[in-house]
ZADO-1210 file (C-alpha; in nm, 4 decimals, padded with zeros to 6 digits):
<atoms>
<atom x="14.9547" y="13.6327" z="12.3614" code="HIS" pos="1"/>
<atom x="14.8793" y="13.8489" z="12.6805" code="TYR" pos="2"/>
<atom x="14.8806" y="13.6947" z="13.0398" code="PRO" pos="3"/>
<atom x="14.5436" y="13.6393" z="13.1776" code="LEU" pos="4"/>
<atom x="14.5829" y="13.9403" z="13.4057" code="ARG" pos="5"/>
<atom x="14.6331" y="14.1531" z="13.1217" code="ARG" pos="6"/>
<atom x="14.3421" y="14.0394" z="12.9294" code="GLN" pos="7"/>
<atom x="14.0825" y="14.1746" z="13.1665" code="ARG" pos="8"/>
<atom x="13.9407" y="14.4889" z="13.0501" code="GLN" pos="9"/>
<atom x="14.0543" y="14.7956" z="13.2204" code="MET" pos="10"/>
<atom x="13.8486" y="15.1204" z="13.2097" code="CYS" pos="11"/>
<atom x="13.9246" y="15.4306" z="13.3868" code="ILE" pos="12"/>
<atom x="13.8074" y="15.7874" z="13.3883" code="ARG" pos="13"/>
<atom x="14.0700" y="16.0697" z="13.4288" code="ASP" pos="14"/>
<atom x="14.0085" y="16.4278" z="13.4401" code="SER" pos="15"/>
<atom x="14.1504" y="16.7796" z="13.5311" code="THR" pos="16"/>
<atom x="14.0126" y="17.0722" z="13.6749" code="GLY" pos="17"/>
<atom x="14.0554" y="17.4492" z="13.5823" code="THR" pos="18"/>
<atom x="14.4304" y="17.5169" z="13.5494" code="GLY" pos="19"/>
<atom x="14.5554" y="17.1693" z="13.5933" code="GLN" pos="20"/>
<atom x="14.7695" y="16.9538" z="13.3679" code="ILE" pos="21"/>
<atom x="14.8200" y="16.6052" z="13.4170" code="ARG" pos="22"/>
<atom x="15.0949" y="16.3643" z="13.3138" code="ASP" pos="23"/>
<atom x="14.9924" y="15.9998" z="13.2958" code="VAL" pos="24"/>
<atom x="15.1914" y="15.6867" z="13.2191" code="ARG" pos="25"/>
<atom x="14.9370" y="15.4227" z="13.0735" code="LEU" pos="26"/>
<atom x="14.9402" y="15.0638" z="13.1366" code="ALA" pos="27"/>
<atom x="15.0937" y="15.0017" z="12.8025" code="ASP" pos="28"/>
<atom x="15.3695" y="15.2535" z="12.8405" code="GLY" pos="29"/>
<atom x="15.2010" y="15.5282" z="12.6344" code="SER" pos="30"/>
<atom x="15.2423" y="15.8858" z="12.7682" code="HIS" pos="31"/>
<atom x="14.9233" y="16.0792" z="12.7785" code="LEU" pos="32"/>
<atom x="14.8976" y="16.4489" z="12.9073" code="TRP" pos="33"/>
<atom x="14.5566" y="16.6026" z="13.0072" code="LEU" pos="34"/>
<atom x="14.5144" y="16.9703" z="12.9533" code="GLY" pos="35"/>
<atom x="14.2939" y="17.2095" z="13.1834" code="SER" pos="36"/>
<atom x="13.9268" y="17.0854" z="13.1987" code="ARG" pos="37"/>
<atom x="13.9757" y="16.7747" z="13.0331" code="THR" pos="38"/>
<atom x="13.7973" y="16.4403" z="13.0643" code="ALA" pos="39"/>
<atom x="13.8956" y="16.1006" z="12.9042" code="VAL" pos="40"/>
<atom x="13.8049" y="15.7664" z="12.9342" code="ASP" pos="41"/>
<atom x="14.0629" y="15.4994" z="12.8977" code="ILE" pos="42"/>
<atom x="13.9415" y="15.1555" z="12.8043" code="ASP" pos="43"/>
<atom x="14.1973" y="14.8839" z="12.7368" code="TYR" pos="44"/>
<atom x="14.1320" y="14.5333" z="12.6401" code="SER" pos="45"/>
<atom x="14.2933" y="14.2350" z="12.4889" code="ALA" pos="46"/>
<atom x="14.2373" y="14.3719" z="12.1229" code="SER" pos="47"/>
<atom x="14.2271" y="14.7369" z="12.1646" code="THR" pos="48"/>
<atom x="14.3414" y="15.0451" z="12.3454" code="ARG" pos="49"/>
<atom x="14.0507" y="15.2908" z="12.3438" code="LEU" pos="50"/>
<atom x="14.0667" y="15.6459" z="12.4653" code="LEU" pos="51"/>
<atom x="13.7445" y="15.8574" z="12.4591" code="ARG" pos="52"/>
<atom x="13.7966" y="16.2329" z="12.4899" code="LEU" pos="53"/>
<atom x="13.4790" y="16.3785" z="12.6412" code="LEU" pos="54"/>
<atom x="13.6179" y="16.7272" z="12.6559" code="GLN" pos="55"/>
<atom x="13.9297" y="16.9241" z="12.6606" code="GLY" pos="56"/>
<atom x="14.2727" y="16.8422" z="12.5025" code="GLU" pos="57"/>
<atom x="14.5180" y="16.5605" z="12.5122" code="VAL" pos="58"/>
<atom x="14.8641" y="16.5007" z="12.3855" code="LEU" pos="59"/>
<atom x="14.9564" y="16.1378" z="12.3295" code="ILE" pos="60"/>
<atom x="15.2976" y="15.9868" z="12.2787" code="ASP" pos="61"/>
<atom x="15.2245" y="15.6086" z="12.1897" code="THR" pos="62"/>
<atom x="15.4079" y="15.2993" z="12.3069" code="ALA" pos="63"/>
<atom x="15.4880" y="15.0100" z="12.0653" code="ASP" pos="64"/>
<atom x="15.2112" y="14.7503" z="12.1125" code="ASP" pos="65"/>
<atom x="15.0162" y="14.5137" z="11.8775" code="PRO" pos="66"/>
<atom x="14.6838" y="14.6452" z="11.9718" code="ARG" pos="67"/>
<atom x="14.5718" y="14.9601" z="11.7984" code="PRO" pos="68"/>
<atom x="14.5315" y="15.2717" z="12.0041" code="LEU" pos="69"/>
<atom x="14.2170" y="15.4503" z="11.9185" code="LEU" pos="70"/>
<atom x="14.0862" y="15.7884" z="12.0252" code="LEU" pos="71"/>
<atom x="13.7286" y="15.8751" z="11.9920" code="ASP" pos="72"/>
<atom x="13.5827" y="16.2433" z="12.0066" code="THR" pos="73"/>
<atom x="13.2150" y="16.3203" z="11.9439" code="ARG" pos="74"/>
<atom x="13.3289" y="16.4127" z="11.5740" code="HIS" pos="75"/>
<atom x="13.5205" y="16.0912" z="11.4811" code="GLY" pos="76"/>
<atom x="13.7628" y="15.8393" z="11.5509" code="ARG" pos="77"/>
<atom x="14.1527" y="15.8507" z="11.5315" code="LEU" pos="78"/>
<atom x="14.3969" y="15.5760" z="11.5075" code="GLN" pos="79"/>
<atom x="14.7408" y="15.6327" z="11.6139" code="ALA" pos="80"/>
<atom x="15.0036" y="15.4954" z="11.3716" code="LEU" pos="81"/>
<atom x="15.3180" y="15.4894" z="11.5926" code="GLY" pos="82"/>
<atom x="15.3135" y="15.8532" z="11.6619" code="THR" pos="83"/>
<atom x="15.2863" y="16.1319" z="11.8771" code="ARG" pos="84"/>
<atom x="14.9654" y="16.3870" z="11.8373" code="PHE" pos="85"/>
<atom x="14.7318" y="16.6066" z="12.0140" code="SER" pos="86"/>
<atom x="14.3687" y="16.6557" z="12.0070" code="VAL" pos="87"/>
<atom x="14.1614" y="16.9565" z="12.1042" code="ARG" pos="88"/>
<atom x="13.7859" y="16.9057" z="12.1193" code="GLU" pos="89"/>
<atom x="13.5606" y="17.1993" z="12.0201" code="GLY" pos="90"/>
<atom x="13.1869" y="17.2537" z="12.0029" code="ASN" pos="91"/>
<atom x="13.1981" y="17.2112" z="11.6201" code="ASP" pos="92"/>
<atom x="13.5134" y="17.0242" z="11.5264" code="PHE" pos="93"/>
<atom x="13.8208" y="16.8587" z="11.6732" code="SER" pos="94"/>
<atom x="14.1608" y="16.9744" z="11.5934" code="GLN" pos="95"/>
<atom x="14.4231" y="16.7204" z="11.5344" code="LEU" pos="96"/>
<atom x="14.7981" y="16.8067" z="11.5328" code="SER" pos="97"/>
<atom x="15.0547" y="16.5165" z="11.4451" code="VAL" pos="98"/>
<atom x="15.4083" y="16.5640" z="11.5625" code="PHE" pos="99"/>
<atom x="15.5569" y="16.2341" z="11.4888" code="ALA" pos="100"/>
<atom x="15.4270" y="15.9186" z="11.2890" code="GLY" pos="101"/>
<atom x="15.0921" y="15.9414" z="11.1420" code="ALA" pos="102"/>
<atom x="14.7272" y="15.9302" z="11.2493" code="VAL" pos="103"/>
<atom x="14.4166" y="15.8160" z="11.0569" code="ARG" pos="104"/>
<atom x="14.1091" y="16.0065" z="11.0899" code="ILE" pos="105"/>
<atom x="13.7494" y="15.8713" z="11.0365" code="GLU" pos="106"/>
<atom x="13.4722" y="16.1417" z="11.0773" code="PRO" pos="107"/>
<atom x="13.2019" y="15.9847" z="11.2632" code="SER" pos="108"/>
<atom x="12.9335" y="16.0114" z="10.9911" code="ARG" pos="109"/>
<atom x="13.1314" y="15.7585" z="10.7663" code="GLY" pos="110"/>
<atom x="13.2860" y="15.9891" z="10.5193" code="ARG" pos="111"/>
<atom x="13.5960" y="15.8895" z="10.3668" code="ALA" pos="112"/>
<atom x="13.8820" y="15.8802" z="10.6022" code="GLY" pos="113"/>
<atom x="14.2546" y="16.0339" z="10.5731" code="GLN" pos="114"/>
<atom x="14.5935" y="15.9414" z="10.7081" code="VAL" pos="115"/>
<atom x="14.7693" y="16.2624" z="10.8418" code="LEU" pos="116"/>
<atom x="15.1470" y="16.2664" z="10.8590" code="GLN" pos="117"/>
<atom x="15.3867" y="16.4434" z="11.1040" code="ALA" pos="118"/>
<atom x="15.4349" y="16.8174" z="11.0750" code="GLY" pos="119"/>
<atom x="15.0422" y="16.8665" z="10.9997" code="HIS" pos="120"/>
<atom x="14.7375" y="16.9469" z="11.1473" code="GLN" pos="121"/>
<atom x="14.3474" y="16.9402" z="11.0442" code="VAL" pos="122"/>
<atom x="14.0064" y="17.0145" z="11.1921" code="ARG" pos="123"/>
<atom x="13.7430" y="16.7515" z="11.1622" code="PHE" pos="124"/>
<atom x="13.3856" y="16.7498" z="11.2031" code="GLY" pos="125"/>
<atom x="13.1251" y="16.4768" z="11.1960" code="THR" pos="126"/>
<atom x="13.1076" y="16.5209" z="10.8180" code="ASP" pos="127"/>
<atom x="13.4468" y="16.5944" z="10.6864" code="GLY" pos="128"/>
<atom x="13.8257" y="16.6938" z="10.7364" code="ILE" pos="129"/>
<atom x="13.9608" y="17.0412" z="10.6543" code="SER" pos="130"/>
<atom x="14.2539" y="17.0920" z="10.4390" code="ALA" pos="131"/>
<atom x="14.5906" y="17.0398" z="10.6096" code="SER" pos="132"/>
<atom x="14.8196" y="17.3120" z="10.7517" code="ALA" pos="133"/>
<atom x="15.1491" y="17.2981" z="10.9194" code="PRO" pos="134"/>
<atom x="15.1202" y="17.1544" z="11.2803" code="ALA" pos="135"/>
<atom x="15.1146" y="17.4399" z="11.5526" code="ASP" pos="136"/>
<atom x="15.3857" y="17.3899" z="11.8203" code="PRO" pos="137"/>
<atom x="15.1059" y="17.5522" z="12.0746" code="ALA" pos="138"/>
<atom x="14.9388" y="17.2255" z="12.0451" code="ARG" pos="139"/>
<atom x="15.2158" y="17.0514" z="12.2615" code="GLN" pos="140"/>
<atom x="15.3565" y="17.3531" z="12.4317" code="ALA" pos="141"/>
<atom x="15.0823" y="17.3621" z="12.6852" code="TRP" pos="142"/>
<atom x="15.1957" y="17.0157" z="12.8288" code="SER" pos="143"/>
<atom x="15.4965" y="17.1933" z="12.9485" code="ARG" pos="144"/>
<atom x="15.2961" y="17.4798" z="13.0945" code="GLY" pos="145"/>
<atom x="15.3254" y="17.7346" z="12.8067" code="VAL" pos="146"/>
<atom x="15.0599" y="17.8838" z="12.6044" code="LEU" pos="147"/>
<atom x="15.1725" y="18.0127" z="12.2578" code="LEU" pos="148"/>
<atom x="14.9756" y="18.2916" z="12.0839" code="ALA" pos="149"/>
<atom x="15.1951" y="18.3166" z="11.7803" code="ASN" pos="150"/>
<atom x="14.9968" y="18.3663" z="11.4684" code="ASP" pos="151"/>
<atom x="14.6587" y="18.2970" z="11.6210" code="ARG" pos="152"/>
<atom x="14.3885" y="18.5610" z="11.6702" code="PRO" pos="153"/>
<atom x="14.3841" y="18.7082" z="12.0211" code="LEU" pos="154"/>
<atom x="14.0328" y="18.5973" z="12.0545" code="GLY" pos="155"/>
<atom x="14.1268" y="18.2347" z="12.0133" code="ASP" pos="156"/>
<atom x="14.4212" y="18.2720" z="12.2367" code="PHE" pos="157"/>
<atom x="14.2190" y="18.4342" z="12.5245" code="ILE" pos="158"/>
<atom x="13.9334" y="18.1533" z="12.4790" code="GLU" pos="159"/>
<atom x="14.2194" y="17.8764" z="12.5490" code="GLU" pos="160"/>
<atom x="14.3799" y="18.0757" z="12.8211" code="LEU" pos="161"/>
<atom x="14.0471" y="18.1190" z="12.9948" code="ALA" pos="162"/>
<atom x="14.0509" y="17.7301" z="13.0318" code="ASP" pos="163"/>
<atom x="14.3387" y="17.7650" z="13.2589" code="TYR" pos="164"/>
<atom x="14.2257" y="18.0432" z="13.4885" code="LEU" pos="165"/>
<atom x="13.9300" y="18.0688" z="13.7222" code="PRO" pos="166"/>
<atom x="13.6546" y="18.3432" z="13.6759" code="GLY" pos="167"/>
<atom x="13.5956" y="18.5328" z="13.3500" code="TYR" pos="168"/>
<atom x="13.8317" y="18.6104" z="13.0714" code="LEU" pos="169"/>
<atom x="13.7154" y="18.7584" z="12.7652" code="GLY" pos="170"/>
<atom x="13.8224" y="18.9615" z="12.4601" code="CYS" pos="171"/>
<atom x="13.6687" y="19.2763" z="12.3068" code="ASP" pos="172"/>
<atom x="13.5530" y="19.1877" z="11.9541" code="PRO" pos="173"/>
<atom x="13.7102" y="19.5005" z="11.8221" code="ARG" pos="174"/>
<atom x="14.0637" y="19.3466" z="11.8950" code="VAL" pos="175"/>
<atom x="13.9698" y="18.9557" z="11.8580" code="ALA" pos="176"/>
<atom x="14.1164" y="18.9309" z="11.5110" code="ASP" pos="177"/>
<atom x="14.4706" y="19.0628" z="11.6128" code="LEU" pos="178"/>
<atom x="14.7630" y="18.8265" z="11.6095" code="SER" pos="179"/>
<atom x="14.9860" y="18.8800" z="11.9028" code="PRO" pos="180"/>
<atom x="15.3324" y="18.7216" z="11.9245" code="VAL" pos="181"/>
<atom x="15.3686" y="18.6105" z="12.2832" code="SER" pos="182"/>
<atom x="15.3459" y="18.3262" z="12.5345" code="TYR" pos="183"/>
<atom x="15.2124" y="18.2875" z="12.8756" code="THR" pos="184"/>
<atom x="15.3502" y="18.0516" z="13.1814" code="HIS" pos="185"/>
<atom x="15.0536" y="17.8792" z="13.2895" code="LEU" pos="186"/>
<atom x="15.1997" y="17.8232" z="13.6249" code="THR" pos="187"/>
<atom x="15.2620" y="18.2068" z="13.6550" code="LEU" pos="188"/>
<atom x="14.9794" y="18.3474" z="13.4320" code="PRO" pos="189"/>
<atom x="15.0615" y="18.7116" z="13.4981" code="THR" pos="190"/>
<atom x="15.4123" y="18.6394" z="13.3495" code="LYS" pos="191"/>
<atom x="15.3871" y="18.7176" z="12.9978" code="ARG" pos="192"/>
<atom x="15.6477" y="18.7789" z="12.7352" code="ILE" pos="193"/>
<atom x="15.5225" y="18.9919" z="12.4370" code="VAL" pos="194"/>
</atoms>
């Protein structure tokens, strides 16, 4: 049983602006990183730990707690099963990458759910879940201030990099499908290794 002071519901909204990465220690000891242009509601009660990803990307390293840790996106609900995972919300889908433990995925329109194990990632929309692929290290490297472009279409990489920089950053469609091998330091965006 939790002491009375912990049974009161705690609801907090946290967010980041352009180029910001925030490292947050949650009340239960879980670790939460918010990527650039991210907004999340943190809603803890006596029975559940609920995060609502409103936009952007988060990385979560869960603490041991008897209450389930749930994360909602507009595309579905995730339940952490003793884990470290990231979620990036897009317009048509969310991307889940699991680095330790496992995560249960339930698309919002009630389709059959699935448990994703460490080392894998999927995209999920309101109606379903894509085939699993190996987890992309880029989905947690940003929390250390590094964007990885390895084996990603240049257009996708530029779109993500644009979240971290003010102004407009685009990619010519003629080169958008190229796959560069590089990384960019987010604190020094002009420093790039190719």
